TIRO-2110 file (N, C-alpha, C; in Angstrom, 1 decimal):
// TIRO-2110
48.7, 117.0, 120.2, N, 1, A
50.1, 117.5, 119.9, CA, 1, A
50.3, 118.5, 121.1, C, 1, A
51.5, 118.1, 121.8, N, 2, A
51.7, 118.8, 122.9, CA, 2, A
53.4, 119.7, 122.4, C, 2, A
53.8, 120.1, 123.7, N, 3, A
55.0, 120.9, 123.6, CA, 3, A
56.4, 119.8, 123.4, C, 3, A
56.8, 119.0, 124.0, N, 4, A
57.0, 118.3, 123.5, CA, 4, A
57.6, 117.5, 121.9, C, 4, A
56.3, 117.8, 121.5, N, 5, A
55.9, 117.2, 119.9, CA, 5, A
57.3, 117.6, 119.2, C, 5, A
56.6, 119.3, 119.4, N, 6, A
57.0, 120.7, 118.8, CA, 6, A
58.5, 120.3, 119.2, C, 6, A
59.5, 120.4, 120.6, N, 7, A
60.9, 120.7, 121.0, CA, 7, A
60.8, 119.4, 119.9, C, 7, A
60.9, 118.3, 119.9, N, 8, A
61.9, 117.7, 118.9, CA, 8, A
62.1, 118.4, 116.9, C, 8, A
61.3, 118.3, 116.4, N, 9, A
61.9, 119.1, 115.6, CA, 9, A
62.3, 120.4, 115.5, C, 9, A
61.9, 121.1, 116.8, N, 10, A
62.8, 123.0, 116.3, CA, 10, A
64.3, 122.1, 116.6, C, 10, A
64.6, 121.6, 117.3, N, 11, A
66.2, 120.7, 118.1, CA, 11, A
66.6, 120.0, 116.3, C, 11, A
66.4, 119.9, 115.5, N, 12, A
66.7, 119.0, 114.1, CA, 12, A
66.4, 120.4, 113.0, C, 12, A
65.7, 121.6, 112.8, N, 13, A
65.8, 122.8, 112.1, CA, 13, A
66.6, 123.5, 112.8, C, 13, A
66.7, 123.2, 113.9, N, 14, A
68.2, 124.6, 115.2, CA, 14, A
69.2, 123.9, 114.4, C, 14, A
69.9, 122.2, 114.1, N, 15, A
71.0, 121.6, 114.4, CA, 15, A
71.4, 122.3, 112.5, C, 15, A
70.0, 121.7, 111.6, N, 16, A
70.2, 122.7, 110.3, CA, 16, A
70.6, 123.6, 110.0, C, 16, A
69.9, 124.7, 111.2, N, 17, A
70.2, 125.9, 110.4, CA, 17, A
71.9, 126.5, 111.0, C, 17, A
72.6, 125.5, 112.1, N, 18, A
73.8, 125.2, 112.2, CA, 18, A
74.4, 125.0, 111.5, C, 18, A
74.5, 123.9, 111.0, N, 19, A
75.2, 123.7, 109.7, CA, 19, A
75.4, 124.2, 108.6, C, 19, A
75.0, 125.4, 109.1, N, 20, A
74.8, 125.7, 107.2, CA, 20, A
76.9, 127.0, 107.8, C, 20, A
76.7, 127.5, 108.8, N, 21, A
78.4, 127.8, 109.6, CA, 21, A
79.1, 126.6, 108.9, C, 21, A
79.1, 126.0, 109.6, N, 22, A
80.9, 124.8, 109.0, CA, 22, A
80.4, 124.4, 107.2, C, 22, A
79.3, 124.2, 106.7, N, 23, A
79.2, 124.1, 105.5, CA, 23, A
79.9, 124.9, 105.0, C, 23, A
79.8, 126.3, 105.0, N, 24, A
80.8, 127.5, 105.0, CA, 24, A
81.8, 127.3, 104.8, C, 24, A
82.6, 127.4, 105.8, N, 25, A
83.7, 127.2, 106.5, CA, 25, A
84.3, 126.5, 105.3, C, 25, A
84.0, 125.4, 105.2, N, 26, A
84.5, 124.2, 104.5, CA, 26, A
84.5, 124.7, 103.2, C, 26, A
83.9, 125.4, 102.3, N, 27, A
83.4, 125.8, 101.0, CA, 27, A
85.4, 127.0, 101.5, C, 27, A
84.9, 127.3, 102.1, N, 28, A
86.0, 128.7, 102.5, CA, 28, A
87.7, 128.3, 102.1, C, 28, A
87.9, 127.3, 103.2, N, 29, A
88.9, 126.0, 103.6, CA, 29, A
89.6, 125.8, 102.1, C, 29, A
88.7, 125.1, 101.5, N, 30, A
89.4, 124.4, 100.6, CA, 30, A
88.9, 125.4, 98.8, C, 30, A
88.5, 126.6, 98.6, N, 31, A
87.8, 127.7, 97.9, CA, 31, A
89.5, 128.2, 98.2, C, 31, A
90.6, 128.5, 99.1, N, 32, A
91.8, 128.9, 99.5, CA, 32, A
92.9, 128.4, 99.4, C, 32, A
92.7, 126.9, 99.4, N, 33, A
94.0, 125.7, 98.4, CA, 33, A
93.6, 126.4, 97.0, C, 33, A
92.8, 125.4, 96.9, N, 34, A
92.2, 126.0, 95.4, CA, 34, A
93.1, 127.7, 94.6, C, 34, A
92.9, 129.0, 95.1, N, 35, A
93.8, 129.7, 94.7, CA, 35, A
95.2, 129.6, 95.2, C, 35, A
95.4, 129.2, 95.8, N, 36, A
96.8, 129.4, 96.7, CA, 36, A
97.2, 128.4, 95.6, C, 36, A
97.4, 127.1, 95.3, N, 37, A
97.3, 126.0, 94.3, CA, 37, A
97.7, 126.4, 93.0, C, 37, A
96.8, 127.6, 92.6, N, 38, A
96.5, 128.3, 90.9, CA, 38, A
97.8, 128.9, 91.1, C, 38, A
98.4, 130.1, 92.4, N, 39, A
98.7, 130.6, 92.2, CA, 39, A
100.4, 130.5, 92.7, C, 39, A
100.8, 129.6, 92.9, N, 40, A
101.9, 128.6, 93.3, CA, 40, A
101.5, 126.8, 93.1, C, 40, A
101.9, 126.5, 92.7, N, 41, A
101.6, 125.0, 92.5, CA, 41, A
102.5, 123.9, 93.1, C, 41, A
103.7, 124.9, 93.2, N, 42, A
104.5, 123.7, 94.5, CA, 42, A
104.4, 124.1, 95.5, C, 42, A
104.0, 124.5, 95.5, N, 43, A
103.6, 125.0, 97.5, CA, 43, A
101.7, 123.8, 97.9, C, 43, A
101.3, 122.7, 96.5, N, 44, A
99.8, 122.8, 96.8, CA, 44, A
100.2, 121.5, 98.0, C, 44, A
101.7, 121.0, 98.5, N, 45, A
101.7, 119.6, 99.4, CA, 45, A
101.7, 120.5, 101.3, C, 45, A
101.9, 121.5, 101.3, N, 46, A
101.5, 122.8, 102.5, CA, 46, A
100.2, 122.9, 102.3, C, 46, A
99.6, 122.9, 101.6, N, 47, A
98.6, 123.6, 101.4, CA, 47, A
97.6, 122.8, 101.4, C, 47, A
97.3, 121.9, 101.3, N, 48, A
96.6, 120.7, 101.3, CA, 48, A
96.9, 120.2, 103.1, C, 48, A
98.0, 119.8, 103.7, N, 49, A
97.7, 119.2, 104.7, CA, 49, A
97.3, 120.4, 105.5, C, 49, A
97.5, 121.8, 105.3, N, 50, A
96.7, 123.0, 106.1, CA, 50, A
95.3, 122.8, 106.0, C, 50, A
95.5, 122.5, 105.0, N, 51, A
93.5, 122.6, 104.8, CA, 51, A
92.9, 121.2, 105.4, C, 51, A
93.3, 120.1, 105.8, N, 52, A
92.9, 119.8, 106.0, CA, 52, A
92.7, 119.5, 107.3, C, 52, A
94.2, 119.7, 107.5, N, 53, A
93.5, 120.3, 109.3, CA, 53, A
92.5, 121.5, 109.6, C, 53, A
92.6, 122.4, 108.4, N, 54, A
91.3, 123.3, 109.0, CA, 54, A
89.7, 122.9, 108.7, C, 54, A
89.6, 121.8, 107.9, N, 55, A
88.5, 121.1, 107.9, CA, 55, A
88.4, 120.4, 109.1, C, 55, A
88.9, 120.2, 109.4, N, 56, A
88.9, 119.1, 110.5, CA, 56, A
88.5, 120.3, 111.6, C, 56, A
89.4, 121.5, 111.7, N, 57, A
88.4, 122.0, 113.1, CA, 57, A
86.9, 123.2, 112.5, C, 57, A
86.6, 122.7, 111.2, N, 58, A
85.6, 123.0, 111.0, CA, 58, A
84.4, 122.8, 111.1, C, 58, A
84.6, 121.2, 110.6, N, 59, A
83.6, 120.0, 110.7, CA, 59, A
83.1, 119.8, 112.0, C, 59, A
84.1, 119.9, 113.0, N, 60, A
83.7, 119.7, 114.7, CA, 60, A
82.6, 120.3, 114.9, C, 60, A
83.0, 121.8, 114.7, N, 61, A
81.8, 123.0, 114.6, CA, 61, A
80.2, 121.6, 114.7, C, 61, A
80.1, 121.5, 113.1, N, 62, A
78.5, 120.9, 113.0, CA, 62, A
78.6, 119.4, 113.9, C, 62, A
79.8, 118.8, 114.3, N, 63, A
79.5, 117.9, 115.0, CA, 63, A
79.1, 117.7, 116.8, C, 63, A
79.9, 119.0, 117.0, N, 64, A
79.8, 119.7, 118.2, CA, 64, A
77.8, 119.4, 118.6, C, 64, A
77.3, 120.2, 117.1, N, 65, A
75.6, 121.0, 117.0, CA, 65, A
74.7, 120.0, 116.8, C, 65, A
75.4, 118.6, 115.7, N, 66, A
74.8, 117.2, 115.9, CA, 66, A
74.6, 116.8, 117.1, C, 66, A
75.6, 116.9, 117.9, N, 67, A
75.4, 116.0, 119.7, CA, 67, A
74.5, 117.0, 120.4, C, 67, A
75.5, 118.2, 120.2, N, 68, A
73.8, 119.3, 121.1, CA, 68, A
72.5, 118.9, 120.9, C, 68, A
72.3, 118.2, 119.8, N, 69, A
70.8, 118.4, 119.2, CA, 69, A
70.2, 117.0, 120.0, C, 69, A
70.5, 116.0, 119.9, N, 70, A
70.5, 115.4, 120.1, CA, 70, A
70.7, 115.1, 122.0, C, 70, A
71.0, 116.1, 122.4, N, 71, A
71.5, 115.8, 124.5, CA, 71, A
70.2, 116.5, 124.7, C, 71, A
70.2, 117.9, 123.6, N, 72, A
68.9, 119.1, 124.5, CA, 72, A
67.6, 118.2, 124.4, C, 72, A
66.9, 117.5, 123.8, N, 73, A
66.0, 116.6, 123.5, CA, 73, A
65.8, 115.8, 124.5, C, 73, A
END
């Protein structure tokens, strides 16, 4: 077993750990939308449009992480 075989596995583990942050971020974004909708139901449309933008920004971090996991290998 050489160091190159182990390095590929470490990239995957690193990406898995790096995906925890965006996962928590997505949960927080939609938890805030649910809480805001419960407080002011008439603001649901504005909250959802903002939530989708926030979701896209947070999820981009996970996509950058997987791209780097493949690029570094």
